Jmol script that loads the backbone (N, CA, C; Angstrom):
load data "model"
ATOM      1  N   MET A   1     -34.487 -53.884  61.323  1.00  0.00           N
ATOM      2  CA  MET A   1     -35.945 -53.073  61.378  1.00  0.00           C
ATOM      3  C   MET A   1     -35.568 -52.191  62.012  1.00  0.00           C
ATOM      4  N   ALA A   2     -36.130 -51.086  61.141  1.00  0.00           N
ATOM      5  CA  ALA A   2     -35.744 -49.708  61.408  1.00  0.00           C
ATOM      6  C   ALA A   2     -37.173 -49.114  61.669  1.00  0.00           C
ATOM      7  N   PHE A   3     -37.246 -48.189  62.228  1.00  0.00           N
ATOM      8  CA  PHE A   3     -38.207 -47.174  62.710  1.00  0.00           C
ATOM      9  C   PHE A   3     -39.287 -46.531  61.497  1.00  0.00           C
ATOM     10  N   ALA A   4     -40.630 -46.255  62.321  1.00  0.00           N
ATOM     11  CA  ALA A   4     -41.162 -45.820  61.569  1.00  0.00           C
ATOM     12  C   ALA A   4     -40.501 -44.936  61.135  1.00  0.00           C
ATOM     13  N   GLY A   5     -40.304 -44.391  59.811  1.00  0.00           N
ATOM     14  CA  GLY A   5     -40.108 -42.625  59.003  1.00  0.00           C
ATOM     15  C   GLY A   5     -38.759 -43.055  58.925  1.00  0.00           C
ATOM     16  N   GLY A   6     -37.988 -44.742  58.759  1.00  0.00           N
ATOM     17  CA  GLY A   6     -36.778 -45.018  58.392  1.00  0.00           C
ATOM     18  C   GLY A   6     -35.522 -44.844  59.596  1.00  0.00           C
ATOM     19  N   GLU A   7     -36.244 -44.400  61.321  1.00  0.00           N
ATOM     20  CA  GLU A   7     -35.591 -43.818  62.360  1.00  0.00           C
ATOM     21  C   GLU A   7     -35.366 -45.129  63.012  1.00  0.00           C
ATOM     22  N   GLY A   8     -34.122 -44.990  63.701  1.00  0.00           N
ATOM     23  CA  GLY A   8     -33.801 -46.286  64.468  1.00  0.00           C
ATOM     24  C   GLY A   8     -33.143 -45.866  65.815  1.00  0.00           C
ATOM     25  N   PRO A   9     -32.503 -46.912  66.507  1.00  0.00           N
ATOM     26  CA  PRO A   9     -31.332 -46.696  67.380  1.00  0.00           C
ATOM     27  C   PRO A   9     -29.924 -46.368  66.305  1.00  0.00           C
ATOM     28  N   MET A  10     -29.359 -45.368  67.121  1.00  0.00           N
ATOM     29  CA  MET A  10     -28.379 -44.709  66.853  1.00  0.00           C
ATOM     30  C   MET A  10     -26.631 -45.124  67.819  1.00  0.00           C
ATOM     31  N   HIS A  11     -25.474 -45.068  66.858  1.00  0.00           N
ATOM     32  CA  HIS A  11     -24.700 -45.337  67.770  1.00  0.00           C
ATOM     33  C   HIS A  11     -24.134 -44.609  68.251  1.00  0.00           C
ATOM     34  N   LEU A  12     -23.077 -44.649  69.313  1.00  0.00           N
ATOM     35  CA  LEU A  12     -22.838 -43.828  70.323  1.00  0.00           C
ATOM     36  C   LEU A  12     -21.471 -43.105  69.705  1.00  0.00           C
ATOM     37  N   PRO A  13     -21.422 -41.966  69.723  1.00  0.00           N
ATOM     38  CA  PRO A  13     -20.013 -40.828  69.009  1.00  0.00           C
ATOM     39  C   PRO A  13     -18.522 -41.684  69.968  1.00  0.00           C
ATOM     40  N   PRO A  14     -17.714 -41.502  68.481  1.00  0.00           N
ATOM     41  CA  PRO A  14     -16.168 -41.945  69.104  1.00  0.00           C
ATOM     42  C   PRO A  14     -16.314 -41.991  70.866  1.00  0.00           C
ATOM     43  N   ALA A  15     -16.204 -41.060  71.505  1.00  0.00           N
ATOM     44  CA  ALA A  15     -15.131 -40.693  72.741  1.00  0.00           C
ATOM     45  C   ALA A  15     -16.345 -40.943  73.373  1.00  0.00           C
ATOM     46  N   ALA A  16     -17.323 -41.843  73.052  1.00  0.00           N
ATOM     47  CA  ALA A  16     -18.717 -41.700  74.769  1.00  0.00           C
ATOM     48  C   ALA A  16     -17.390 -43.370  75.649  1.00  0.00           C
ATOM     49  N   ASP A  17     -17.814 -43.466  76.354  1.00  0.00           N
ATOM     50  CA  ASP A  17     -17.911 -44.494  77.525  1.00  0.00           C
ATOM     51  C   ASP A  17     -17.670 -45.535  76.891  1.00  0.00           C
ATOM     52  N   ALA A  18     -16.587 -46.384  77.034  1.00  0.00           N
ATOM     53  CA  ALA A  18     -16.626 -48.000  76.690  1.00  0.00           C
ATOM     54  C   ALA A  18     -17.876 -49.023  77.089  1.00  0.00           C
ATOM     55  N   SER A  19     -17.811 -48.905  78.475  1.00  0.00           N
ATOM     56  CA  SER A  19     -19.228 -49.614  78.718  1.00  0.00           C
ATOM     57  C   SER A  19     -20.560 -49.342  78.120  1.00  0.00           C
ATOM     58  N   ALA A  20     -20.826 -47.634  78.133  1.00  0.00           N
ATOM     59  CA  ALA A  20     -21.927 -46.914  77.543  1.00  0.00           C
ATOM     60  C   ALA A  20     -22.561 -47.847  76.077  1.00  0.00           C
ATOM     61  N   ASN A  21     -21.126 -47.968  75.428  1.00  0.00           N
ATOM     62  CA  ASN A  21     -21.192 -47.916  73.972  1.00  0.00           C
ATOM     63  C   ASN A  21     -21.241 -49.640  73.862  1.00  0.00           C
ATOM     64  N   GLU A  22     -20.718 -50.542  74.970  1.00  0.00           N
ATOM     65  CA  GLU A  22     -20.885 -52.054  75.001  1.00  0.00           C
ATOM     66  C   GLU A  22     -22.431 -52.083  75.105  1.00  0.00           C
ATOM     67  N   HIS A  23     -23.237 -51.664  76.054  1.00  0.00           N
ATOM     68  CA  HIS A  23     -24.387 -51.354  76.565  1.00  0.00           C
ATOM     69  C   HIS A  23     -25.487 -50.855  75.065  1.00  0.00           C
ATOM     70  N   ASN A  24     -24.897 -50.052  74.425  1.00  0.00           N
ATOM     71  CA  ASN A  24     -25.596 -49.335  73.320  1.00  0.00           C
ATOM     72  C   ASN A  24     -25.598 -50.529  71.877  1.00  0.00           C
ATOM     73  N   GLU A  25     -24.564 -50.871  71.795  1.00  0.00           N
ATOM     74  CA  GLU A  25     -24.706 -51.668  70.496  1.00  0.00           C
ATOM     75  C   GLU A  25     -25.452 -53.322  71.262  1.00  0.00           C
ATOM     76  N   GLY A  26     -25.778 -53.400  72.110  1.00  0.00           N
ATOM     77  CA  GLY A  26     -26.708 -54.545  72.805  1.00  0.00           C
ATOM     78  C   GLY A  26     -27.227 -54.405  72.444  1.00  0.00           C
ATOM     79  N   GLY A  27     -27.993 -53.141  72.885  1.00  0.00           N
ATOM     80  CA  GLY A  27     -29.234 -52.732  72.339  1.00  0.00           C
ATOM     81  C   GLY A  27     -29.828 -52.240  71.182  1.00  0.00           C
ATOM     82  N   ILE A  28     -28.676 -52.013  70.395  1.00  0.00           N
ATOM     83  CA  ILE A  28     -28.979 -52.028  69.024  1.00  0.00           C
ATOM     84  C   ILE A  28     -29.110 -53.640  68.393  1.00  0.00           C
ATOM     85  N   ALA A  29     -28.730 -54.780  68.839  1.00  0.00           N
ATOM     86  CA  ALA A  29     -28.658 -56.083  68.113  1.00  0.00           C
ATOM     87  C   ALA A  29     -30.199 -56.491  68.648  1.00  0.00           C
ATOM     88  N   GLU A  30     -30.382 -56.276  70.269  1.00  0.00           N
ATOM     89  CA  GLU A  30     -32.323 -56.661  70.719  1.00  0.00           C
ATOM     90  C   GLU A  30     -33.038 -56.054  69.985  1.00  0.00           C
ATOM     91  N   TRP A  31     -33.137 -54.503  69.826  1.00  0.00           N
ATOM     92  CA  TRP A  31     -33.460 -53.872  69.094  1.00  0.00           C
ATOM     93  C   TRP A  31     -33.640 -54.513  67.278  1.00  0.00           C
ATOM     94  N   ASN A  32     -33.246 -54.896  66.607  1.00  0.00           N
ATOM     95  CA  ASN A  32     -32.981 -55.526  64.959  1.00  0.00           C
ATOM     96  C   ASN A  32     -33.861 -56.765  65.095  1.00  0.00           C
ATOM     97  N   LYS A  33     -33.893 -57.830  66.835  1.00  0.00           N
ATOM     98  CA  LYS A  33     -34.133 -58.671  66.436  1.00  0.00           C
ATOM     99  C   LYS A  33     -35.724 -58.358  66.769  1.00  0.00           C
ATOM    100  N   GLY A  34     -36.103 -57.310  67.208  1.00  0.00           N
ATOM    101  CA  GLY A  34     -37.479 -56.943  67.807  1.00  0.00           C
ATOM    102  C   GLY A  34     -37.653 -57.167  68.921  1.00  0.00           C
ATOM    103  N   ASN A  35     -36.908 -57.206  70.038  1.00  0.00           N
ATOM    104  CA  ASN A  35     -36.568 -57.310  71.154  1.00  0.00           C
ATOM    105  C   ASN A  35     -36.887 -55.840  71.498  1.00  0.00           C
ATOM    106  N   PHE A  36     -38.002 -55.405  72.008  1.00  0.00           N
ATOM    107  CA  PHE A  36     -37.525 -53.784  72.626  1.00  0.00           C
ATOM    108  C   PHE A  36     -37.524 -53.725  73.626  1.00  0.00           C
ATOM    109  N   GLU A  37     -37.804 -54.309  74.286  1.00  0.00           N
ATOM    110  CA  GLU A  37     -37.820 -55.015  76.045  1.00  0.00           C
ATOM    111  C   GLU A  37     -36.010 -55.014  76.448  1.00  0.00           C
ATOM    112  N   GLY A  38     -35.719 -55.452  75.923  1.00  0.00           N
ATOM    113  CA  GLY A  38     -34.471 -56.703  76.120  1.00  0.00           C
ATOM    114  C   GLY A  38     -33.182 -55.375  75.182  1.00  0.00           C
ATOM    115  N   ALA A  39     -34.063 -54.307  74.318  1.00  0.00           N
ATOM    116  CA  ALA A  39     -32.767 -53.549  73.465  1.00  0.00           C
ATOM    117  C   ALA A  39     -33.393 -52.192  74.784  1.00  0.00           C
ATOM    118  N   LEU A  40     -34.382 -51.664  75.823  1.00  0.00           N
ATOM    119  CA  LEU A  40     -34.765 -50.616  76.225  1.00  0.00           C
ATOM    120  C   LEU A  40     -33.498 -51.223  77.963  1.00  0.00           C
ATOM    121  N   LYS A  41     -33.359 -52.257  78.348  1.00  0.00           N
ATOM    122  CA  LYS A  41     -32.430 -52.366  79.093  1.00  0.00           C
ATOM    123  C   LYS A  41     -31.433 -52.135  79.323  1.00  0.00           C
ATOM    124  N   HIS A  42     -30.629 -52.367  77.930  1.00  0.00           N
ATOM    125  CA  HIS A  42     -29.262 -52.045  77.412  1.00  0.00           C
ATOM    126  C   HIS A  42     -28.858 -50.231  77.094  1.00  0.00           C
ATOM    127  N   PHE A  43     -30.198 -50.019  76.627  1.00  0.00           N
ATOM    128  CA  PHE A  43     -30.366 -48.302  76.269  1.00  0.00           C
ATOM    129  C   PHE A  43     -30.307 -47.600  77.563  1.00  0.00           C
ATOM    130  N   GLN A  44     -31.019 -48.104  78.892  1.00  0.00           N
ATOM    131  CA  GLN A  44     -31.137 -47.474  80.008  1.00  0.00           C
ATOM    132  C   GLN A  44     -29.674 -47.412  80.906  1.00  0.00           C
ATOM    133  N   MET A  45     -28.747 -48.692  80.644  1.00  0.00           N
ATOM    134  CA  MET A  45     -27.589 -49.025  81.082  1.00  0.00           C
ATOM    135  C   MET A  45     -26.771 -47.649  80.331  1.00  0.00           C
ATOM    136  N   ALA A  46     -26.755 -48.187  79.048  1.00  0.00           N
ATOM    137  CA  ALA A  46     -25.801 -47.203  78.550  1.00  0.00           C
ATOM    138  C   ALA A  46     -26.276 -45.249  78.668  1.00  0.00           C
ATOM    139  N   SER A  47     -27.490 -45.064  79.250  1.00  0.00           N
ATOM    140  CA  SER A  47     -28.155 -43.343  79.760  1.00  0.00           C
ATOM    141  C   SER A  47     -27.274 -43.739  81.116  1.00  0.00           C
ATOM    142  N   LYS A  48     -27.392 -44.680  82.137  1.00  0.00           N
ATOM    143  CA  LYS A  48     -26.912 -44.453  83.677  1.00  0.00           C
ATOM    144  C   LYS A  48     -25.305 -44.426  83.442  1.00  0.00           C
ATOM    145  N   ILE A  49     -24.898 -44.778  82.868  1.00  0.00           N
ATOM    146  CA  ILE A  49     -23.558 -44.876  82.646  1.00  0.00           C
ATOM    147  C   ILE A  49     -23.076 -43.691  82.375  1.00  0.00           C
ATOM    148  N   ASP A  50     -23.522 -42.619  81.033  1.00  0.00           N
ATOM    149  CA  ASP A  50     -23.542 -41.392  81.038  1.00  0.00           C
ATOM    150  C   ASP A  50     -24.255 -40.751  80.639  1.00  0.00           C
ATOM    151  N   GLY A  51     -25.150 -40.385  81.229  1.00  0.00           N
ATOM    152  CA  GLY A  51     -26.484 -39.648  81.095  1.00  0.00           C
ATOM    153  C   GLY A  51     -26.144 -37.833  79.582  1.00  0.00           C
ATOM    154  N   THR A  52     -25.434 -38.066  79.952  1.00  0.00           N
ATOM    155  CA  THR A  52     -24.736 -36.935  78.980  1.00  0.00           C
ATOM    156  C   THR A  52     -24.542 -36.894  77.398  1.00  0.00           C
ATOM    157  N   VAL A  53     -24.821 -38.666  76.650  1.00  0.00           N
ATOM    158  CA  VAL A  53     -24.707 -38.953  75.931  1.00  0.00           C
ATOM    159  C   VAL A  53     -26.254 -39.096  74.782  1.00  0.00           C
ATOM    160  N   GLY A  54     -26.432 -37.801  74.360  1.00  0.00           N
ATOM    161  CA  GLY A  54     -27.729 -37.614  73.381  1.00  0.00           C
ATOM    162  C   GLY A  54     -28.562 -39.121  73.198  1.00  0.00           C
ATOM    163  N   GLU A  55     -27.344 -39.827  72.459  1.00  0.00           N
ATOM    164  CA  GLU A  55     -28.119 -40.826  71.271  1.00  0.00           C
ATOM    165  C   GLU A  55     -28.665 -41.870  72.413  1.00  0.00           C
ATOM    166  N   SER A  56     -27.879 -41.858  73.427  1.00  0.00           N
ATOM    167  CA  SER A  56     -28.541 -42.836  74.514  1.00  0.00           C
ATOM    168  C   SER A  56     -30.010 -42.819  75.130  1.00  0.00           C
ATOM    169  N   HIS A  57     -29.818 -41.417  74.977  1.00  0.00           N
ATOM    170  CA  HIS A  57     -31.363 -40.945  75.718  1.00  0.00           C
ATOM    171  C   HIS A  57     -32.491 -41.288  74.481  1.00  0.00           C
ATOM    172  N   PHE A  58     -31.887 -40.635  73.258  1.00  0.00           N
ATOM    173  CA  PHE A  58     -32.685 -41.605  71.728  1.00  0.00           C
ATOM    174  C   PHE A  58     -33.435 -42.736  71.384  1.00  0.00           C
ATOM    175  N   ASN A  59     -32.241 -43.596  72.000  1.00  0.00           N
ATOM    176  CA  ASN A  59     -32.263 -45.030  71.761  1.00  0.00           C
ATOM    177  C   ASN A  59     -33.521 -45.206  72.951  1.00  0.00           C
ATOM    178  N   GLU A  60     -33.277 -44.940  74.001  1.00  0.00           N
ATOM    179  CA  GLU A  60     -34.077 -45.050  75.257  1.00  0.00           C
ATOM    180  C   GLU A  60     -35.160 -44.904  74.814  1.00  0.00           C
ATOM    181  N   ALA A  61     -35.535 -43.603  74.271  1.00  0.00           N
ATOM    182  CA  ALA A  61     -37.216 -43.140  73.982  1.00  0.00           C
ATOM    183  C   ALA A  61     -37.797 -43.941  73.071  1.00  0.00           C
ATOM    184  N   LEU A  62     -37.010 -43.959  71.855  1.00  0.00           N
ATOM    185  CA  LEU A  62     -37.218 -45.385  70.831  1.00  0.00           C
ATOM    186  C   LEU A  62     -38.234 -46.670  71.384  1.00  0.00           C
ATOM    187  N   CYS A  63     -37.144 -47.630  71.647  1.00  0.00           N
ATOM    188  CA  CYS A  63     -37.950 -48.658  72.751  1.00  0.00           C
ATOM    189  C   CYS A  63     -39.242 -48.225  73.272  1.00  0.00           C
ATOM    190  N   LEU A  64     -39.212 -46.941  74.525  1.00  0.00           N
ATOM    191  CA  LEU A  64     -40.273 -46.575  75.303  1.00  0.00           C
ATOM    192  C   LEU A  64     -41.094 -46.659  74.406  1.00  0.00           C
ATOM    193  N   ASP A  65     -41.712 -45.919  73.016  1.00  0.00           N
ATOM    194  CA  ASP A  65     -42.045 -45.359  72.562  1.00  0.00           C
ATOM    195  C   ASP A  65     -42.778 -46.483  71.912  1.00  0.00           C
ATOM    196  N   LYS A  66     -41.780 -47.479  70.900  1.00  0.00           N
ATOM    197  CA  LYS A  66     -42.529 -48.922  70.794  1.00  0.00           C
ATOM    198  C   LYS A  66     -43.501 -49.666  72.008  1.00  0.00           C
ATOM    199  N   LEU A  67     -43.050 -49.352  73.094  1.00  0.00           N
ATOM    200  CA  LEU A  67     -43.679 -50.168  74.280  1.00  0.00           C
ATOM    201  C   LEU A  67     -45.117 -49.514  74.792  1.00  0.00           C
ATOM    202  N   GLY A  68     -45.094 -48.274  74.383  1.00  0.00           N
ATOM    203  CA  GLY A  68     -46.923 -47.656  74.163  1.00  0.00           C
ATOM    204  C   GLY A  68     -46.333 -46.812  75.627  1.00  0.00           C
ATOM    205  N   GLU A  69     -45.135 -46.541  76.231  1.00  0.00           N
ATOM    206  CA  GLU A  69     -44.827 -45.252  77.259  1.00  0.00           C
ATOM    207  C   GLU A  69     -43.962 -44.247  76.786  1.00  0.00           C
ATOM    208  N   HIS A  70     -44.997 -43.522  76.432  1.00  0.00           N
ATOM    209  CA  HIS A  70     -45.449 -42.372  75.793  1.00  0.00           C
ATOM    210  C   HIS A  70     -44.762 -40.938  76.936  1.00  0.00           C
ATOM    211  N   GLY A  71     -44.990 -40.975  77.567  1.00  0.00           N
ATOM    212  CA  GLY A  71     -45.014 -39.934  78.727  1.00  0.00           C
ATOM    213  C   GLY A  71     -43.349 -40.187  79.410  1.00  0.00           C
ATOM    214  N   ALA A  72     -43.175 -41.627  79.200  1.00  0.00           N
ATOM    215  CA  ALA A  72     -41.429 -41.344  79.591  1.00  0.00           C
ATOM    216  C   ALA A  72     -40.402 -41.271  78.725  1.00  0.00           C
ATOM    217  N   ALA A  73     -41.291 -41.364  77.497  1.00  0.00           N
ATOM    218  CA  ALA A  73     -40.603 -41.777  75.744  1.00  0.00           C
ATOM    219  C   ALA A  73     -40.062 -39.738  75.820  1.00  0.00           C
ATOM    220  N   THR A  74     -41.290 -39.463  76.102  1.00  0.00           N
ATOM    221  CA  THR A  74     -40.983 -37.872  75.850  1.00  0.00           C
ATOM    222  C   THR A  74     -40.028 -36.991  76.428  1.00  0.00           C
ATOM    223  N   MET A  75     -39.626 -37.898  78.030  1.00  0.00           N
ATOM    224  CA  MET A  75     -38.602 -36.776  78.851  1.00  0.00           C
ATOM    225  C   MET A  75     -37.340 -37.505  78.594  1.00  0.00           C
ATOM    226  N   HIS A  76     -37.438 -38.544  77.985  1.00  0.00           N
ATOM    227  CA  HIS A  76     -35.955 -39.032  76.824  1.00  0.00           C
ATOM    228  C   HIS A  76     -35.424 -38.442  75.749  1.00  0.00           C
ATOM    229  N   PHE A  77     -36.631 -37.909  75.163  1.00  0.00           N
ATOM    230  CA  PHE A  77     -36.709 -37.412  74.000  1.00  0.00           C
ATOM    231  C   PHE A  77     -35.868 -36.076  74.306  1.00  0.00           C
ATOM    232  N   LYS A  78     -37.061 -35.587  75.405  1.00  0.00           N
ATOM    233  CA  LYS A  78     -36.108 -34.089  75.385  1.00  0.00           C
ATOM    234  C   LYS A  78     -34.770 -34.220  75.940  1.00  0.00           C
ATOM    235  N   ALA A  79     -34.353 -35.051  76.769  1.00  0.00           N
ATOM    236  CA  ALA A  79     -32.796 -35.177  77.478  1.00  0.00           C
ATOM    237  C   ALA A  79     -32.008 -34.979  76.189  1.00  0.00           C
ATOM    238  N   ALA A  80     -32.478 -36.412  74.569  1.00  0.00           N
ATOM    239  CA  ALA A  80     -31.915 -36.209  73.931  1.00  0.00           C
ATOM    240  C   ALA A  80     -31.597 -35.084  73.151  1.00  0.00           C
ATOM    241  N   ARG A  81     -32.502 -34.155  72.981  1.00  0.00           N
ATOM    242  CA  ARG A  81     -32.351 -32.950  72.432  1.00  0.00           C
ATOM    243  C   ARG A  81     -31.193 -32.343  73.338  1.00  0.00           C
ATOM    244  N   ALA A  82     -31.667 -32.040  74.629  1.00  0.00           N
ATOM    245  CA  ALA A  82     -30.088 -31.363  75.200  1.00  0.00           C
ATOM    246  C   ALA A  82     -29.549 -31.809  75.540  1.00  0.00           C
ATOM    247  N   ASN A  83     -28.585 -33.104  74.652  1.00  0.00           N
ATOM    248  CA  ASN A  83     -27.390 -33.353  75.007  1.00  0.00           C
ATOM    249  C   ASN A  83     -26.999 -33.608  73.637  1.00  0.00           C
ATOM    250  N   ALA A  84     -27.522 -33.829  72.628  1.00  0.00           N
ATOM    251  CA  ALA A  84     -27.700 -33.836  71.187  1.00  0.00           C
ATOM    252  C   ALA A  84     -25.825 -33.361  70.511  1.00  0.00           C
ATOM    253  N   HIS A  85     -25.183 -32.008  71.402  1.00  0.00           N
ATOM    254  CA  HIS A  85     -24.195 -32.267  71.034  1.00  0.00           C
ATOM    255  C   HIS A  85     -23.747 -31.717  69.417  1.00  0.00           C
ATOM    256  N   GLY A  86     -25.486 -30.670  68.903  1.00  0.00           N
ATOM    257  CA  GLY A  86     -25.052 -30.441  67.204  1.00  0.00           C
ATOM    258  C   GLY A  86     -25.363 -32.042  66.507  1.00  0.00           C
ATOM    259  N   ASN A  87     -25.591 -33.021  67.189  1.00  0.00           N
ATOM    260  CA  ASN A  87     -26.206 -33.759  66.065  1.00  0.00           C
ATOM    261  C   ASN A  87     -27.700 -33.885  65.360  1.00  0.00           C
ATOM    262  N   MET A  88     -27.565 -33.587  64.009  1.00  0.00           N
ATOM    263  CA  MET A  88     -28.997 -33.461  63.215  1.00  0.00           C
ATOM    264  C   MET A  88     -29.576 -34.273  63.144  1.00  0.00           C
ATOM    265  N   GLN A  89     -28.984 -35.644  63.820  1.00  0.00           N
ATOM    266  CA  GLN A  89     -30.063 -36.971  63.014  1.00  0.00           C
ATOM    267  C   GLN A  89     -30.867 -36.827  64.209  1.00  0.00           C
ATOM    268  N   ILE A  90     -30.822 -36.254  65.888  1.00  0.00           N
ATOM    269  CA  ILE A  90     -31.203 -36.305  66.475  1.00  0.00           C
ATOM    270  C   ILE A  90     -32.522 -34.893  66.605  1.00  0.00           C
ATOM    271  N   LEU A  91     -31.378 -33.820  66.363  1.00  0.00           N
ATOM    272  CA  LEU A  91     -32.362 -31.974  66.541  1.00  0.00           C
ATOM    273  C   LEU A  91     -33.296 -32.615  64.971  1.00  0.00           C
ATOM    274  N   GLN A  92     -33.139 -33.016  64.216  1.00  0.00           N
ATOM    275  CA  GLN A  92     -34.197 -32.925  63.334  1.00  0.00           C
ATOM    276  C   GLN A  92     -34.956 -34.788  63.043  1.00  0.00           C
ATOM    277  N   SER A  93     -34.727 -35.061  64.002  1.00  0.00           N
ATOM    278  CA  SER A  93     -35.428 -36.596  64.205  1.00  0.00           C
ATOM    279  C   SER A  93     -37.521 -35.813  64.232  1.00  0.00           C
ATOM    280  N   GLY A  94     -37.390 -36.988  62.976  1.00  0.00           N
ATOM    281  CA  GLY A  94     -39.155 -36.492  63.016  1.00  0.00           C
ATOM    282  C   GLY A  94     -40.227 -37.218  64.240  1.00  0.00           C
ATOM    283  N   ILE A  95     -39.838 -38.264  65.088  1.00  0.00           N
ATOM    284  CA  ILE A  95     -40.405 -38.663  66.254  1.00  0.00           C
ATOM    285  C   ILE A  95     -39.636 -38.115  67.421  1.00  0.00           C
ATOM    286  N   LEU A  96     -38.836 -37.901  67.242  1.00  0.00           N
ATOM    287  CA  LEU A  96     -38.357 -36.442  68.917  1.00  0.00           C
ATOM    288  C   LEU A  96     -39.625 -35.162  68.950  1.00  0.00           C
ATOM    289  N   ASN A  97     -39.819 -34.627  67.591  1.00  0.00           N
ATOM    290  CA  ASN A  97     -40.275 -33.471  67.299  1.00  0.00           C
ATOM    291  C   ASN A  97     -41.839 -33.556  67.393  1.00  0.00           C
ATOM    292  N   ALA A  98     -42.339 -35.071  66.854  1.00  0.00           N
ATOM    293  CA  ALA A  98     -43.716 -35.243  67.495  1.00  0.00           C
ATOM    294  C   ALA A  98     -43.521 -35.524  68.630  1.00  0.00           C
ATOM    295  N   HIS A  99     -42.647 -35.724  69.804  1.00  0.00           N
ATOM    296  CA  HIS A  99     -43.332 -36.044  71.073  1.00  0.00           C
ATOM    297  C   HIS A  99     -42.909 -34.530  71.741  1.00  0.00           C
ATOM    298  N   ALA A 100     -42.244 -34.424  70.921  1.00  0.00           N
ATOM    299  CA  ALA A 100     -41.752 -33.259  72.208  1.00  0.00           C
ATOM    300  C   ALA A 100     -41.284 -31.901  71.166  1.00  0.00           C
ATOM    301  N   PRO A 101     -42.131 -30.934  70.683  1.00  0.00           N
ATOM    302  CA  PRO A 101     -42.086 -30.028  69.902  1.00  0.00           C
ATOM    303  C   PRO A 101     -41.195 -28.697  70.386  1.00  0.00           C
ATOM    304  N   MET A 102     -40.395 -28.385  69.888  1.00  0.00           N
ATOM    305  CA  MET A 102     -39.664 -26.995  70.351  1.00  0.00           C
ATOM    306  C   MET A 102     -40.634 -26.220  71.145  1.00  0.00           C
ATOM    307  N   GLY A 103     -40.151 -25.428  71.756  1.00  0.00           N
ATOM    308  CA  GLY A 103     -40.909 -24.786  72.379  1.00  0.00           C
ATOM    309  C   GLY A 103     -41.593 -25.244  73.418  1.00  0.00           C
ATOM    310  N   GLU A 104     -41.915 -26.163  73.897  1.00  0.00           N
ATOM    311  CA  GLU A 104     -42.931 -27.293  74.725  1.00  0.00           C
ATOM    312  C   GLU A 104     -41.994 -27.655  75.879  1.00  0.00           C
ATOM    313  N   GLY A 105     -41.379 -26.666  76.709  1.00  0.00           N
ATOM    314  CA  GLY A 105     -41.227 -27.605  77.599  1.00  0.00           C
ATOM    315  C   GLY A 105     -39.880 -27.877  77.590  1.00  0.00           C
ATOM    316  N   SER A 106     -38.898 -27.706  76.518  1.00  0.00           N
ATOM    317  CA  SER A 106     -37.890 -28.192  76.082  1.00  0.00           C
ATOM    318  C   SER A 106     -36.696 -27.828  76.397  1.00  0.00           C
TER     319      SER A 106
END
end "model"
wireframe off; spacefill off
backbone 0.3
color backbone group
C-alpha cells in the first residue's frame, strides 16, 4: 500500500541505531497492513531513539498526515528535511514540500 503519489515509508540508513531500525521496520509492516495508528507508534519510537534520522521523521509525518494531524505532520516533515543528510527521496518529496514548502520557516 503506497502513499498517494507513490510515497510511502522509508527504510532507515544502514548506519542507523539497531533498535530504531527495528521499530521503523515494525512501522513499515503496520503501514502495509493499513494500520496507521500502529505504524505511528513504531515510527515515534524510532524518532525518539534517534532524532537525527530524517527517514524516521518522514515516516512519522506520513502517518500523522494519514490520521489528519496536519500540523504535527508538518513539524515532522520539516524535521525530516533538516535531517535528510542528502536523501533526495526526502528532499524532493511531493507530500513533504506540500506541507512544508522551502522558505516557509523551514
